[in-house]
Structures are given as C-alpha cells and as structure tokens.
ROLUM-691189 format. One record per residue: residue number from 1; residue in three letters; x, y, z of N, C-alpha, C, O in turn. Coordinates in steps of 0.05 Angstrom, whole numbers. Example, Ala and Ser with C-alpha at 12.3 -4.5 7.8 and 13.67 -1.06 7.14 Angstrom:
! ROLUM-691189
+-----+---------+--------+--------+--------+--------+--------+--------+--------+--------+--------+--------+--------+--------+
! num ! residuo !    nc1 !    nc2 !    nc3 !   cac1 !   cac2 !   cac3 !    cc1 !    cc2 !    cc3 !    oc1 !    oc2 !    oc3 !
+-----+---------+--------+--------+--------+--------+--------+--------+--------+--------+--------+--------+--------+--------+
!   1 !     ALA !    264 !   -114 !    156 !    246 !    -90 !    156 !    264 !    -66 !    156 !    285 !    -66 !    169 !
!   2 !     SER !    257 !    -45 !    142 !    273 !    -21 !    143 !    258 !      1 !    157 !    268 !     23 !    161 !
+-----+---------+--------+--------+--------+--------+--------+--------+--------+--------+--------+--------+--------+--------+
This chain:
! ROLUM-691189
+-----+---------+--------+--------+--------+--------+--------+--------+--------+--------+--------+--------+--------+--------+
! num ! residuo !    nc1 !    nc2 !    nc3 !   cac1 !   cac2 !   cac3 !    cc1 !    cc2 !    cc3 !    oc1 !    oc2 !    oc3 !
+-----+---------+--------+--------+--------+--------+--------+--------+--------+--------+--------+--------+--------+--------+
!   1 !     UNK !   -242 !   -692 !    630 !   -270 !   -689 !    635 !   -284 !   -684 !    609 !   -276 !   -667 !    593 !
!   2 !     UNK !   -305 !   -700 !    604 !   -319 !   -698 !    578 !   -338 !   -673 !    578 !   -342 !   -661 !    599 !
!   3 !     UNK !   -347 !   -667 !    555 !   -366 !   -645 !    552 !   -391 !   -649 !    568 !   -402 !   -631 !    580 !
!   4 !     UNK !   -401 !   -674 !    568 !   -424 !   -682 !    583 !   -420 !   -676 !    613 !   -438 !   -665 !    626 !
!   5 !     UNK !   -397 !   -684 !    623 !   -391 !   -679 !    652 !   -389 !   -649 !    658 !   -399 !   -640 !    678 !
!   6 !     UNK !   -377 !   -634 !    639 !   -375 !   -605 !    643 !   -402 !   -592 !    644 !   -407 !   -575 !    661 !
!   7 !     UNK !   -420 !   -600 !    625 !   -447 !   -588 !    624 !   -463 !   -596 !    649 !   -478 !   -579 !    660 !
!   8 !     UNK !   -459 !   -620 !    659 !   -473 !   -628 !    683 !   -463 !   -613 !    707 !   -479 !   -604 !    724 !
!   9 !     UNK !   -437 !   -609 !    708 !   -425 !   -595 !    731 !   -434 !   -565 !    731 !   -438 !   -554 !    752 !
!  10 !     UNK !   -436 !   -554 !    707 !   -444 !   -526 !    706 !   -474 !   -522 !    710 !   -483 !   -500 !    715 !
!  11 !     UNK !   -489 !   -544 !    709 !   -518 !   -542 !    714 !   -533 !   -534 !    690 !   -557 !   -527 !    692 !
!  12 !     UNK !   -521 !   -536 !    666 !   -535 !   -528 !    642 !   -554 !   -550 !    633 !   -576 !   -545 !    622 !
!  13 !     UNK !   -547 !   -575 !    639 !   -563 !   -598 !    631 !   -568 !   -615 !    656 !   -551 !   -619 !    673 !
!  14 !     UNK !   -592 !   -626 !    658 !   -598 !   -644 !    680 !   -587 !   -672 !    674 !   -582 !   -678 !    650 !
!  15 !     UNK !   -583 !   -688 !    694 !   -572 !   -714 !    690 !   -591 !   -732 !    675 !   -583 !   -749 !    659 !
!  16 !     UNK !   -617 !   -729 !    680 !   -637 !   -745 !    666 !   -636 !   -739 !    636 !   -638 !   -757 !    619 !
!  17 !     UNK !   -634 !   -714 !    630 !   -634 !   -705 !    601 !   -608 !   -716 !    588 !   -609 !   -725 !    565 !
!  18 !     UNK !   -586 !   -715 !    601 !   -561 !   -725 !    590 !   -562 !   -755 !    585 !   -553 !   -764 !    564 !
!  19 !     UNK !   -574 !   -770 !    604 !   -577 !   -799 !    600 !   -595 !   -805 !    576 !   -589 !   -823 !    560 !
!  20 !     UNK !   -617 !   -790 !    573 !   -636 !   -794 !    551 !   -622 !   -789 !    524 !   -625 !   -804 !    506 !
!  21 !     UNK !   -606 !   -767 !    522 !   -592 !   -761 !    498 !   -572 !   -783 !    491 !   -570 !   -791 !    468 !
!  22 !     UNK !   -559 !   -793 !    511 !   -539 !   -815 !    507 !   -553 !   -840 !    497 !   -543 !   -854 !    480 !
!  23 !     UNK !   -576 !   -847 !    510 !   -591 !   -871 !    502 !   -601 !   -868 !    473 !   -600 !   -887 !    457 !
!  24 !     UNK !   -611 !   -845 !    466 !   -621 !   -840 !    439 !   -598 !   -843 !    418 !   -602 !   -854 !    397 !
!  25 !     UNK !   -575 !   -834 !    426 !   -552 !   -836 !    408 !   -545 !   -865 !    403 !   -540 !   -873 !    381 !
!  26 !     UNK !   -544 !   -881 !    425 !   -538 !   -909 !    423 !   -559 !   -924 !    406 !   -553 !   -941 !    390 !
!  27 !     UNK !   -584 !   -917 !    411 !   -607 !   -930 !    397 !   -605 !   -924 !    367 !   -609 !   -942 !    351 !
!  28 !     UNK !   -600 !   -899 !    360 !   -597 !   -892 !    332 !   -574 !   -906 !    319 !   -576 !   -915 !    296 !
!  29 !     UNK !   -552 !   -908 !    333 !   -528 !   -922 !    322 !   -534 !   -951 !    318 !   -526 !   -963 !    298 !
!  30 !     UNK !   -549 !   -963 !    336 !   -556 !   -992 !    334 !   -576 !   -996 !    310 !   -573 !  -1015 !    296 !
!  31 !     UNK !   -595 !   -977 !    307 !   -614 !   -979 !    285 !   -600 !   -976 !    258 !   -609 !   -987 !    238 !
!  32 !     UNK !   -578 !   -962 !    258 !   -564 !   -957 !    233 !   -553 !   -983 !    221 !   -550 !   -985 !    197 !
!  33 !     UNK !   -548 !  -1003 !    238 !   -538 !  -1029 !    228 !   -561 !  -1044 !    213 !   -555 !  -1060 !    195 !
!  34 !     UNK !   -585 !  -1039 !    221 !   -608 !  -1054 !    209 !   -622 !  -1039 !    187 !   -632 !  -1051 !    168 !
!  35 !     UNK !   -624 !  -1012 !    190 !   -640 !   -996 !    172 !   -622 !   -978 !    155 !   -606 !   -962 !    165 !
!  36 !     UNK !   -624 !   -981 !    128 !   -607 !   -965 !    110 !   -613 !   -935 !    111 !   -595 !   -919 !    108 !
!  37 !     UNK !   -639 !   -929 !    115 !   -647 !   -901 !    115 !   -635 !   -886 !    139 !   -625 !   -864 !    137 !
!  38 !     UNK !   -635 !   -899 !    162 !   -623 !   -888 !    186 !   -593 !   -885 !    183 !   -581 !   -864 !    191 !
!  39 !     UNK !   -581 !   -905 !    171 !   -552 !   -904 !    166 !   -545 !   -881 !    147 !   -526 !   -866 !    151 !
!  40 !     UNK !   -561 !   -878 !    126 !   -557 !   -856 !    107 !   -560 !   -829 !    121 !   -545 !   -810 !    116 !
!  41 !     UNK !   -580 !   -827 !    138 !   -584 !   -802 !    153 !   -560 !   -796 !    171 !   -551 !   -773 !    172 !
!  42 !     UNK !   -550 !   -816 !    185 !   -527 !   -812 !    203 !   -502 !   -804 !    187 !   -487 !   -787 !    195 !
!  43 !     UNK !   -498 !   -818 !    164 !   -475 !   -812 !    147 !   -477 !   -783 !    136 !   -457 !   -769 !    135 !
!  44 !     UNK !   -502 !   -775 !    129 !   -506 !   -748 !    119 !   -499 !   -727 !    141 !   -487 !   -707 !    135 !
!  45 !     UNK !   -509 !   -733 !    165 !   -503 !   -714 !    188 !   -473 !   -713 !    193 !   -462 !   -691 !    197 !
!  46 !     UNK !   -460 !   -736 !    192 !   -431 !   -737 !    197 !   -416 !   -722 !    176 !   -397 !   -707 !    181 !
!  47 !     UNK !   -424 !   -726 !    150 !   -411 !   -712 !    128 !   -416 !   -682 !    130 !   -398 !   -666 !    125 !
!  48 !     UNK !   -440 !   -674 !    138 !   -447 !   -645 !    141 !   -429 !   -632 !    163 !   -419 !   -610 !    159 !
!  49 !     UNK !   -425 !   -647 !    185 !   -407 !   -637 !    206 !   -379 !   -634 !    196 !   -366 !   -614 !    202 !
!  50 !     UNK !   -369 !   -654 !    181 !   -342 !   -653 !    171 !   -339 !   -630 !    151 !   -319 !   -616 !    151 !
!  51 !     UNK !   -359 !   -627 !    134 !   -358 !   -605 !    114 !   -358 !   -578 !    128 !   -344 !   -559 !    120 !
!  52 !     UNK !   -374 !   -575 !    150 !   -374 !   -550 !    165 !   -347 !   -545 !    178 !   -338 !   -522 !    178 !
!  53 !     UNK !   -335 !   -566 !    188 !   -308 !   -562 !    200 !   -288 !   -554 !    179 !   -272 !   -536 !    184 !
!  54 !     UNK !   -289 !   -567 !    156 !   -270 !   -561 !    134 !   -274 !   -532 !    125 !   -255 !   -517 !    120 !
!  55 !     UNK !   -299 !   -524 !    122 !   -305 !   -497 !    113 !   -295 !   -476 !    133 !   -285 !   -456 !    126 !
!  56 !     UNK !   -299 !   -483 !    158 !   -290 !   -465 !    180 !   -259 !   -462 !    179 !   -249 !   -440 !    182 !
!  57 !     UNK !   -246 !   -485 !    176 !   -217 !   -485 !    175 !   -207 !   -469 !    151 !   -188 !   -453 !    152 !
!  58 !     UNK !   -220 !   -473 !    128 !   -213 !   -459 !    103 !   -217 !   -428 !    107 !   -200 !   -413 !     98 !
!  59 !     UNK !   -239 !   -421 !    120 !   -244 !   -392 !    125 !   -223 !   -380 !    143 !   -213 !   -358 !    139 !
!  60 !     UNK !   -215 !   -396 !    164 !   -194 !   -386 !    182 !   -168 !   -383 !    168 !   -153 !   -364 !    173 !
!  61 !     UNK !   -161 !   -402 !    150 !   -136 !   -400 !    135 !   -136 !   -376 !    117 !   -116 !   -362 !    115 !
!  62 !     UNK !   -159 !   -371 !    103 !   -161 !   -348 !     85 !   -158 !   -322 !    101 !   -144 !   -303 !     92 !
!  63 !     UNK !   -170 !   -321 !    124 !   -169 !   -297 !    141 !   -140 !   -293 !    151 !   -130 !   -270 !    151 !
!  64 !     UNK !   -127 !   -315 !    158 !    -99 !   -313 !    167 !    -81 !   -304 !    144 !    -62 !   -288 !    148 !
!  65 !     UNK !    -85 !   -314 !    120 !    -69 !   -306 !     97 !    -73 !   -276 !     91 !    -54 !   -262 !     86 !
!  66 !     UNK !    -98 !   -268 !     92 !   -104 !   -239 !     87 !    -90 !   -222 !    108 !    -79 !   -201 !    101 !
!  67 !     UNK !    -92 !   -230 !    132 !    -79 !   -215 !    154 !    -49 !   -215 !    150 !    -36 !   -194 !    154 !
!  68 !     UNK !    -37 !   -237 !    142 !     -8 !   -238 !    137 !     -1 !   -220 !    113 !     20 !   -207 !    114 !
!  69 !     UNK !    -17 !   -219 !     93 !    -12 !   -202 !     70 !    -12 !   -173 !     78 !      5 !   -157 !     70 !
!  70 !     UNK !    -32 !   -165 !     95 !    -34 !   -138 !    105 !     -9 !   -131 !    121 !      2 !   -109 !    118 !
!  71 !     UNK !      0 !   -149 !    138 !     23 !   -144 !    155 !     48 !   -141 !    137 !     64 !   -123 !    141 !
!  72 !     UNK !     51 !   -159 !    118 !     75 !   -157 !    100 !     74 !   -132 !     83 !     95 !   -120 !     78 !
!  73 !     UNK !     50 !   -123 !     75 !     47 !    -98 !     59 !     55 !    -74 !     77 !     69 !    -56 !     67 !
!  74 !     UNK !     46 !    -74 !    102 !     53 !    -53 !    120 !     83 !    -52 !    125 !     96 !    -31 !    125 !
!  75 !     UNK !     95 !    -76 !    128 !    124 !    -77 !    132 !    139 !    -67 !    108 !    159 !    -53 !    110 !
!  76 !     UNK !    129 !    -74 !     84 !    142 !    -65 !     59 !    140 !    -35 !     57 !    160 !    -22 !     50 !
!  77 !     UNK !    117 !    -24 !     62 !    113 !      5 !     61 !    131 !     19 !     81 !    143 !     40 !     75 !
!  78 !     UNK !    134 !      8 !    105 !    151 !     19 !    125 !    180 !     19 !    116 !    195 !     38 !    120 !
!  79 !     UNK !    189 !     -4 !    105 !    216 !     -6 !     95 !    222 !     14 !     72 !    243 !     26 !     71 !
!  80 !     UNK !    202 !     18 !     55 !    205 !     37 !     33 !    207 !     66 !     44 !    222 !     82 !     34 !
!  81 !     UNK !    190 !     72 !     64 !    191 !     99 !     76 !    218 !    104 !     89 !    229 !    125 !     87 !
!  82 !     UNK !    228 !     83 !    103 !    254 !     86 !    116 !    276 !     91 !     94 !    294 !    107 !     98 !
!  83 !     UNK !    274 !     76 !     72 !    294 !     79 !     51 !    292 !    107 !     39 !    312 !    120 !     34 !
!  84 !     UNK !    268 !    117 !     34 !    264 !    144 !     23 !    275 !    165 !     42 !    289 !    184 !     33 !
!  85 !     UNK !    270 !    162 !     68 !    280 !    182 !     87 !    311 !    181 !     88 !    324 !    202 !     90 !
!  86 !     UNK !    322 !    157 !     86 !    351 !    154 !     87 !    364 !    167 !     63 !    384 !    181 !     65 !
!  87 !     UNK !    351 !    163 !     39 !    362 !    176 !     15 !    361 !    206 !     18 !    380 !    220 !     12 !
!  88 !     UNK !    339 !    217 !     27 !    336 !    246 !     30 !    355 !    257 !     51 !    368 !    277 !     46 !
!  89 !     UNK !    358 !    243 !     73 !    377 !    253 !     94 !    406 !    252 !     86 !    421 !    270 !     92 !
!  90 !     UNK !    414 !    231 !     72 !    442 !    227 !     65 !    450 !    242 !     39 !    473 !    250 !     37 !
!  91 !     UNK !    432 !    245 !     21 !    440 !    256 !     -5 !    431 !    285 !    -10 !    436 !    296 !    -31 !
!  92 !     UNK !    419 !    298 !      9 !    411 !    325 !      6 !    434 !    344 !      2 !    455 !    340 !     15 !
!  93 !     UNK !    431 !    364 !    -15 !    453 !    382 !    -21 !    445 !    411 !    -16 !    457 !    430 !    -28 !
!  94 !     UNK !    425 !    415 !      0 !    416 !    443 !      7 !    439 !    458 !     20 !    455 !    447 !     35 !
!  95 !     UNK !    441 !    484 !     13 !    461 !    502 !     25 !    446 !    521 !     44 !    428 !    535 !     35 !
!  96 !     UNK !    455 !    522 !     69 !    440 !    538 !     88 !    441 !    568 !     82 !    421 !    582 !     87 !
!  97 !     UNK !    463 !    577 !     70 !    466 !    606 !     65 !    457 !    614 !     37 !    464 !    635 !     28 !
!  98 !     UNK !    443 !    597 !     23 !    433 !    603 !     -3 !    413 !    626 !     -1 !    396 !    626 !     17 !
!  99 !     UNK !    416 !    646 !    -20 !    399 !    669 !    -17 !    379 !    672 !    -41 !    363 !    691 !    -41 !
! 100 !     UNK !    380 !    655 !    -60 !    362 !    655 !    -83 !    338 !    638 !    -77 !    340 !    618 !    -63 !
! 101 !     UNK !    315 !    645 !    -87 !    291 !    629 !    -83 !    283 !    616 !   -109 !    282 !    630 !   -130 !
! 102 !     UNK !    277 !    591 !   -108 !    267 !    576 !   -132 !    238 !    568 !   -126 !    233 !    553 !   -107 !
! 103 !     UNK !    219 !    579 !   -141 !    191 !    573 !   -137 !    183 !    548 !   -152 !    192 !    542 !   -174 !
! 104 !     UNK !    165 !    533 !   -140 !    154 !    509 !   -152 !    127 !    503 !   -140 !    120 !    515 !   -119 !
! 105 !     UNK !    111 !    486 !   -152 !     85 !    479 !   -142 !     87 !    451 !   -130 !     96 !    432 !   -143 !
! 106 !     UNK !     78 !    448 !   -105 !     80 !    422 !    -92 !     55 !    405 !    -97 !     57 !    381 !    -97 !
! 107 !     UNK !     33 !    418 !   -101 !      8 !    402 !   -105 !     -8 !    412 !   -128 !    -31 !    404 !   -132 !
! 108 !     UNK !      3 !    429 !   -145 !    -12 !    439 !   -168 !    -28 !    464 !   -161 !    -39 !    476 !   -179 !
! 109 !     UNK !    -29 !    471 !   -136 !    -45 !    494 !   -127 !    -28 !    515 !   -113 !    -28 !    539 !   -121 !
! 110 !     UNK !    -13 !    506 !    -94 !      3 !    525 !    -78 !     31 !    528 !    -89 !     43 !    508 !    -97 !
! 111 !     UNK !     41 !    552 !    -89 !     69 !    557 !    -97 !     86 !    557 !    -73 !     81 !    571 !    -54 !
! 112 !     UNK !    107 !    540 !    -73 !    126 !    538 !    -52 !    153 !    548 !    -62 !    156 !    553 !    -86 !
! 113 !     UNK !    172 !    551 !    -44 !    199 !    559 !    -53 !    220 !    545 !    -37 !    215 !    536 !    -14 !
! 114 !     UNK !    243 !    542 !    -48 !    266 !    531 !    -35 !    290 !    549 !    -40 !    292 !    560 !    -62 !
! 115 !     UNK !    306 !    553 !    -20 !    330 !    570 !    -23 !    352 !    555 !    -38 !    359 !    533 !    -30 !
! 116 !     UNK !    362 !    567 !    -59 !    383 !    554 !    -76 !    405 !    574 !    -82 !    402 !    598 !    -80 !
! 117 !     UNK !    427 !    562 !    -91 !    449 !    579 !   -101 !    445 !    581 !   -132 !    428 !    567 !   -143 !
! 118 !     UNK !    461 !    598 !   -145 !    459 !    601 !   -174 !    465 !    575 !   -188 !    452 !    567 !   -208 !
! 119 !     UNK !    485 !    560 !   -178 !    493 !    534 !   -190 !    470 !    514 !   -187 !    465 !    499 !   -205 !
! 120 !     UNK !    457 !    514 !   -163 !    435 !    495 !   -159 !    412 !    502 !   -177 !    397 !    484 !   -186 !
! 121 !     UNK !    407 !    527 !   -182 !    385 !    536 !   -200 !    390 !    524 !   -228 !    372 !    513 !   -240 !
! 122 !     UNK !    415 !    526 !   -237 !    422 !    514 !   -264 !    418 !    484 !   -264 !    407 !    473 !   -283 !
! 123 !     UNK !    426 !    471 !   -242 !    424 !    442 !   -241 !    394 !    434 !   -240 !    387 !    413 !   -251 !
! 124 !     UNK !    378 !    449 !   -226 !    349 !    444 !   -226 !    337 !    446 !   -254 !    321 !    430 !   -262 !
! 125 !     UNK !    346 !    467 !   -268 !    336 !    471 !   -295 !    345 !    450 !   -315 !    331 !    443 !   -333 !
! 126 !     UNK !    369 !    439 !   -310 !    380 !    418 !   -328 !    370 !    390 !   -320 !    374 !    371 !   -335 !
! 127 !     UNK !    356 !    388 !   -298 !    346 !    362 !   -289 !    367 !    346 !   -273 !    363 !    322 !   -269 !
! 128 !     UNK !    389 !    358 !   -265 !    409 !    344 !   -249 !    403 !    344 !   -219 !    414 !    328 !   -204 !
! 129 !     UNK !    385 !    361 !   -210 !    376 !    362 !   -183 !    345 !    360 !   -182 !    332 !    366 !   -202 !
! 130 !     UNK !    335 !    350 !   -160 !    306 !    348 !   -157 !    298 !    360 !   -130 !    314 !    359 !   -111 !
! 131 !     UNK !    274 !    369 !   -129 !    262 !    379 !   -103 !    244 !    357 !    -92 !    227 !    347 !   -106 !
! 132 !     UNK !    249 !    350 !    -67 !    235 !    327 !    -55 !    218 !    337 !    -31 !    220 !    360 !    -23 !
! 133 !     UNK !    203 !    318 !    -21 !    186 !    323 !      3 !    200 !    311 !     27 !    209 !    288 !     26 !
! 134 !     UNK !    200 !    326 !     48 !    209 !    315 !     74 !    184 !    310 !     90 !    172 !    330 !     99 !
! 135 !     UNK !    177 !    285 !     94 !    151 !    279 !    108 !    152 !    285 !    138 !    131 !    283 !    151 !
! 136 !     UNK !    175 !    292 !    148 !    177 !    298 !    177 !    175 !    328 !    182 !    170 !    337 !    204 !
! 137 !     UNK !    179 !    345 !    161 !    177 !    374 !    163 !    164 !    384 !    137 !    176 !    382 !    116 !
! 138 !     UNK !    140 !    394 !    139 !    124 !    402 !    116 !    136 !    426 !    101 !    127 !    431 !     78 !
! 139 !     UNK !    154 !    441 !    113 !    165 !    465 !    100 !    194 !    462 !     94 !    208 !    482 !     89 !
! 140 !     UNK !    204 !    437 !     94 !    232 !    432 !     87 !    232 !    417 !     60 !    220 !    396 !     58 !
! 141 !     UNK !    245 !    428 !     40 !    245 !    417 !     14 !    274 !    410 !      6 !    289 !    427 !     -4 !
! 142 !     UNK !    282 !    385 !     11 !    310 !    377 !      5 !    315 !    377 !    -26 !    298 !    369 !    -41 !
! 143 !     UNK !    339 !    384 !    -33 !    349 !    382 !    -60 !    367 !    357 !    -61 !    385 !    354 !    -45 !
! 144 !     UNK !    361 !    339 !    -80 !    378 !    315 !    -82 !    385 !    310 !   -111 !    372 !    320 !   -129 !
! 145 !     UNK !    407 !    296 !   -115 !    416 !    290 !   -143 !    395 !    273 !   -158 !    379 !    258 !   -146 !
! 146 !     UNK !    396 !    275 !   -184 !    377 !    261 !   -202 !    377 !    231 !   -197 !    355 !    219 !   -196 !
! 147 !     UNK !    400 !    218 !   -194 !    401 !    189 !   -192 !    385 !    180 !   -167 !    370 !    160 !   -169 !
! 148 !     UNK !    387 !    195 !   -146 !    373 !    188 !   -122 !    343 !    195 !   -124 !    326 !    181 !   -114 !
! 149 !     UNK !    337 !    216 !   -139 !    309 !    224 !   -143 !    295 !    203 !   -160 !    271 !    197 !   -156 !
! 150 !     UNK !    309 !    190 !   -179 !    297 !    169 !   -195 !    289 !    145 !   -177 !    269 !    133 !   -182 !
! 151 !     UNK !    306 !    139 !   -157 !    299 !    117 !   -139 !    274 !    125 !   -122 !    256 !    109 !   -117 !
! 152 !     UNK !    272 !    151 !   -115 !    248 !    160 !   -100 !    223 !    158 !   -118 !    201 !    153 !   -108 !
! 153 !     UNK !    226 !    163 !   -144 !    204 !    160 !   -162 !    194 !    131 !   -163 !    170 !    126 !   -164 !
! 154 !     UNK !    213 !    112 !   -163 !    206 !     84 !   -161 !    191 !     78 !   -135 !    171 !     63 !   -135 !
! 155 !     UNK !    201 !     89 !   -114 !    188 !     85 !    -88 !    159 !     96 !    -88 !    141 !     84 !    -77 !
! 156 !     UNK !    156 !    119 !   -101 !    130 !    132 !   -104 !    110 !    112 !   -117 !     87 !    109 !   -108 !
! 157 !     UNK !    119 !     99 !   -138 !    101 !     80 !   -153 !     94 !     57 !   -135 !     71 !     47 !   -137 !
! 158 !     UNK !    112 !     47 !   -119 !    106 !     24 !   -101 !     89 !     32 !    -78 !     72 !     16 !    -69 !
! 159 !     UNK !     92 !     56 !    -67 !     78 !     64 !    -43 !     52 !     79 !    -49 !     35 !     81 !    -32 !
! 160 !     UNK !     50 !     90 !    -73 !     28 !    108 !    -79 !     28 !    132 !    -61 !      7 !    141 !    -51 !
! 161 !     UNK !     52 !    143 !    -57 !     56 !    166 !    -40 !     77 !    185 !    -54 !     96 !    174 !    -65 !
! 162 !     UNK !     72 !    211 !    -54 !     90 !    229 !    -68 !    115 !    236 !    -53 !    113 !    244 !    -29 !
! 163 !     UNK !    138 !    234 !    -66 !    164 !    241 !    -53 !    178 !    262 !    -69 !    193 !    278 !    -57 !
! 164 !     UNK !    175 !    263 !    -95 !    190 !    281 !   -112 !    170 !    302 !   -123 !    151 !    295 !   -137 !
! 165 !     UNK !    175 !    328 !   -116 !    158 !    349 !   -126 !    167 !    359 !   -153 !    150 !    366 !   -170 !
! 166 !     UNK !    193 !    361 !   -158 !    202 !    372 !   -183 !    227 !    358 !   -192 !    247 !    357 !   -178 !
! 167 !     UNK !    225 !    346 !   -216 !    248 !    334 !   -229 !    244 !    339 !   -258 !    227 !    327 !   -271 !
! 168 !     UNK !    260 !    358 !   -269 !    256 !    366 !   -297 !    270 !    346 !   -315 !    293 !    338 !   -310 !
! 169 !     UNK !    255 !    338 !   -335 !    266 !    320 !   -355 !    279 !    337 !   -377 !    265 !    352 !   -390 !
! 170 !     UNK !    305 !    335 !   -382 !    318 !    352 !   -402 !    306 !    348 !   -430 !    307 !    367 !   -446 !
! 171 !     UNK !    296 !    325 !   -436 !    284 !    320 !   -462 !    259 !    338 !   -466 !    255 !    348 !   -487 !
! 172 !     UNK !    244 !    341 !   -445 !    220 !    359 !   -446 !    228 !    387 !   -451 !    215 !    401 !   -466 !
! 173 !     UNK !    250 !    396 !   -438 !    259 !    423 !   -441 !    268 !    428 !   -470 !    262 !    449 !   -482 !
! 174 !     UNK !    282 !    408 !   -482 !    290 !    410 !   -510 !    266 !    411 !   -528 !    265 !    428 !   -546 !
! 175 !     UNK !    246 !    394 !   -523 !    222 !    395 !   -539 !    207 !    421 !   -537 !    198 !    432 !   -558 !
! 176 !     UNK !    206 !    432 !   -513 !    193 !    458 !   -510 !    209 !    480 !   -523 !    197 !    499 !   -535 !
! 177 !     UNK !    235 !    478 !   -523 !    252 !    498 !   -536 !    247 !    498 !   -566 !    245 !    519 !   -579 !
! 178 !     UNK !    243 !    474 !   -577 !    237 !    472 !   -606 !    210 !    485 !   -612 !    207 !    498 !   -632 !
! 179 !     UNK !    191 !    480 !   -595 !    164 !    492 !   -598 !    166 !    523 !   -597 !    153 !    536 !   -613 !
! 180 !     UNK !    181 !    533 !   -578 !    184 !    562 !   -576 !    198 !    574 !   -601 !    191 !    595 !   -611 !
! 181 !     UNK !    219 !    560 !   -610 !    233 !    569 !   -634 !    214 !    569 !   -658 !    215 !    587 !   -674 !
! 182 !     UNK !    198 !    548 !   -660 !    178 !    547 !   -682 !    158 !    570 !   -680 !    151 !    582 !   -700 !
! 183 !     UNK !    150 !    575 !   -655 !    130 !    597 !   -651 !    143 !    624 !   -658 !    130 !    640 !   -671 !
! 184 !     UNK !    168 !    628 !   -650 !    182 !    653 !   -657 !    184 !    656 !   -688 !    180 !    678 !   -698 !
! 185 !     UNK !    191 !    634 !   -701 !    193 !    635 !   -731 !    166 !    642 !   -743 !    165 !    657 !   -763 !
! 186 !     UNK !    145 !    630 !   -733 !    118 !    635 !   -743 !    110 !    665 !   -739 !     99 !    677 !   -757 !
! 187 !     UNK !    116 !    676 !   -716 !    110 !    704 !   -710 !    126 !    722 !   -729 !    116 !    742 !   -739 !
! 188 !     UNK !    152 !    715 !   -734 !    168 !    731 !   -752 !    157 !    730 !   -780 !    157 !    751 !   -794 !
! 189 !     UNK !    147 !    707 !   -788 !    136 !    705 !   -815 !    110 !    721 !   -817 !    105 !    734 !   -838 !
! 190 !     UNK !     94 !    721 !   -796 !     69 !    737 !   -796 !     76 !    767 !   -797 !     63 !    783 !   -811 !
! 191 !     UNK !     97 !    775 !   -783 !    105 !    803 !   -783 !    113 !    811 !   -811 !    107 !    833 !   -819 !
! 192 !     UNK !    127 !    794 !   -826 !    136 !    800 !   -853 !    112 !    803 !   -872 !    112 !    821 !   -889 !
! 193 !     UNK !     93 !    786 !   -868 !     69 !    787 !   -885 !     53 !    812 !   -880 !     41 !    823 !   -899 !
! 194 !     UNK !     52 !    821 !   -856 !     36 !    845 !   -849 !     49 !    870 !   -858 !     36 !    891 !   -859 !
! 195 !     UNK !     74 !    870 !   -865 !     89 !    894 !   -873 !     82 !    901 !   -901 !     92 !    921 !   -912 !
+-----+---------+--------+--------+--------+--------+--------+--------+--------+--------+--------+--------+--------+--------+
C-alpha cells in the first residue's frame, strides 16, 4: 500500500487533492524535458532531498558511535572496578586480632585508622604495604602488598577514582631523612655559635 493510499484511507487527504498533486507532479516532470529551468529546479530539489537524507544518516551514525563509546567506557570502568575489588579481596593482609592503630588521612581532612600489627606498621613505613579503599564498606581499610597497590594506582589513573589512600615511597622517606639530618646539623651549628 502506497503512502497516497494510506493517507486517503486515514482521511488525512481528500481524493481530489491527491489526484491534483499527482497531476501536478506529472506535469512538472513533463515540463522538465522541455524547459531547462524547471529541470534545474527539479534536480536541485532532488539533490536537496538526497543531501538531507545523507545528513540524517550521518547524524544517526555519529549518535550511534557516541552511544557505543559510552557503553564501552562504562564496560571498561566496570571491568576495572571488578579487578580492583578482586585485588583487594584476594591480596588483603589485615589481621583481625591486631591491636595497634595506624592513623592516616583518607581525604586530606579526616583522620582514619586501621588496626595493624607491629610488623605491618614497619611494612607500611617502608612502603611494602599500602592502605586501600574498600568501596563496599566505608570503614574497612584493607592492607595490601606494594605490587598490588601499584596496579590499583594504575586503575586509579584510568578510572579517575581513588583506591589507594596511603603508599609510602621509600625514596621520599630517605629524602626527608636527609632534610632532617641537615636541619639537625644546622641547629647544632647555631647552638655552637650562640655559646
């Protein structure tokens, strides 16, 4: 069933009006063979319709690509979150009966703590352990080995989401120790001068 028949059946167009439109179309097509201006006008209309169709198709393709990119980005973020959770669940070394508290800042404002053993405290200070975020429990801070924490840092960069709260770089500790030693030497020198 043609569009003309559908419009007639729906009562949108009268039969007389449909016949007149069809006759005008035939007349214009016939005139196009004789008159170059009419032919140019018809060609321009046809080209405009084709350009509109192409533009519409191009817009639909762009929208579909954008939608596909969003979906793939969501899937990638979901896969990274699953990997981060798996690392935290499988590699955590927290001891339930630890009685020592290790304080740290989770957001630069609030001080949090995690229960650690004396050995874990040393490992945290040496940079061999890291304190991570458990996104399923806001007050659970898993301790994981440095190698796994470095993978979480990579995931952080890809997701733009924080997973590692504390991972001490031993090089920074050494640099700070040198600064403190220099400061102590400076104070000792000042004390000698003041005597």
